[in-house]
N, C-alpha and C positions, 0 to 999 in steps of 0.2 A: 731627357729634357726637363727643365725646371718649369713645369706648367703653372705653378702658383706664382712664380716670379713674372712670367709672361703676362698673366692676368692682372697682377698687381701693378705692373708698369704701364698697362694700357686699360684705363678705366672704361673706355668705350667697348673694348673687346670683352672685358669682364661683365659689363652690363648685357651685352649681346649673348654671352655664354649663359648668364643667369636666365635671360629671357627664353632661351631654347631648352635649357636643361634643368631649370629650377635649382640653381646652385649659386647661392650668394656668398662670395668670398669675403671673409672677415679681414680687417686690416692687419691683424697679427694673430698669432696663436693666443687663445683665450681659455680661461677655465670653462669646463663643460657645464651645461645646464644641469643643475642637480636638484631642482624643485625645492629650493630653500633648504638644502641639506638632507632631503628625504630620499635621494637616489644615491646609491653607491655603485661603483663600477668595478668589475673584476680585474681590470688592467689599468695602469696609469696612462693618461693621455691628455691631450689638449684639443679644443675645438678649433677648426680652421675655416669651416663653411657651414651654412645653414640652408635649408630649403623652405619653401613657402608655407609648409604645413607645420613647421616647428621642429623638424628633424635636424640633427647635427651630424656633421662629418668630423671624426676625431683622428688625429695623428697619434697613434699609440707609441708607447715607449720603444718598441722593437722596430718602428718604421712602417708597420702595417697600418691599414686604414679601417677604422670602426665607424659604425653608424648607430645612432640612437634616435628612434622616432618618437613623436608625441603620442603615438598609440601604444607604446610599450614594447616595441620591437628593438632588439639590439643585436649586433653581431659584427663580425669582421667582414668587410667587403672585398678587400684587396690586400695583396702582400706589400704593395708600394704605390706611390703616386702614379707611376707609369701605367700600372694595371688598372688603377681607379679611373684615370682619364680615358683609357682605352674602353673600359666598360661604359662610362657615361656617354662618350661620343659615338661609339659603335652601336650601342643598344638604344640610345636616345633616352629611354626611361627604364633604368635597371629594375625598378620596382615591379615592372610588368614581366620580369623574367625570373620569378621566384617560385615557380611551380616545380617542386622537387620531382614529381612524376615524369617530367619531360627530360630529365637528366639521365636517361637510361643508356643511350649510345650516341655517338657523334652525329649520325644522320638524323635521328629524332630531335636532338638538341639544335642542330642547324636549322631544321624546318621550323621548329618552335621559335627560335630567335629571329629568323627572317620574317615569320608571320607577325611577331610583336613589333619588330622594327617597321614593317610595312604599314601596320595600323598607326603607329606613332608618326610616320612620315606624312600622313594625310593632313596633319595639323601643324606642320612645321614650315618655317620660312626657309625654303631650299637655298636661296642665295646666301643667307646668313649661315646656314649649315655648311655649305661648300667653303665659305670663307674661313670659318673656324676650323674645319677639318684640315684645310690647307695650311693655315698658320701653325696649328699644333702638330702637323705631320701625322695625323691619324686618318687613314683612308676611310671614306664614307661607305665603301662597299666591301669592307673587311669581312672575311669569313667569321661567323659568330661563335661556332662551337668551341674553338680554343679559348676565346675571351670568356664565354660563359662557364666553361669547365674550370678556368682559373678562379672565377668568382665562386663557384660551388666549393671548390677545395678550400678557398680562404674562409668561407662561412663555417667550415667543419674543422678547421685546424685547431688543435689543442695548444694551449688552453683556450677555450671558447671566450669570446668577448661577450660579456653579459652585464646586465644591471639588475639591481634589486631595489624595489620601491618599498619604503617603510611607511606602512599604513598608519592612520590615526589610532587604531586600536592596538598597535604594537605588532601586528602580523606583517609578514614580508610577502611581497609578490614579485616573483622572478619574471624577467623579460621573456618575450617570445623570441624565437630565432627568426632570422630573415627569410629562410627557406620554408615555404609552407607545403603542406601535404595536400 
């Protein structure tokens, strides 16, 4: 399903999606934020969405999806748009599912994902969530372990999606990965 097209053609839906998932869709593919030329990325790509904290979603040259945060994190989130939207809608806030220690087996991962989703559901407009889930065809009660395992695999696939910040003193600072220990 072409999720970007659906959101672009329905501005009310796009606004509702942004309100629930902190995902502001750009009008078109755009150059990535590069801090006035001080950030370089390991893979070619274009920005297609932003979040409220200044993070960007990038469509990479190979069709996979990268993310670059304003806090210096960068990495691949998903192998394609379908996996990205499944992650966003199923997990509500994928940022809360980055604890690498929880990715030991399917049962632990499912319990972890369900706990995070349950916490995030406390502050969400359920009518809006149901509507978006239905329109996009992504079940609200989807098993999370497979979704999160695809996410983990994408973050680790080589070549890694990274960025380097060029400091004023000429030194280089590499981005942090999305999965934390």
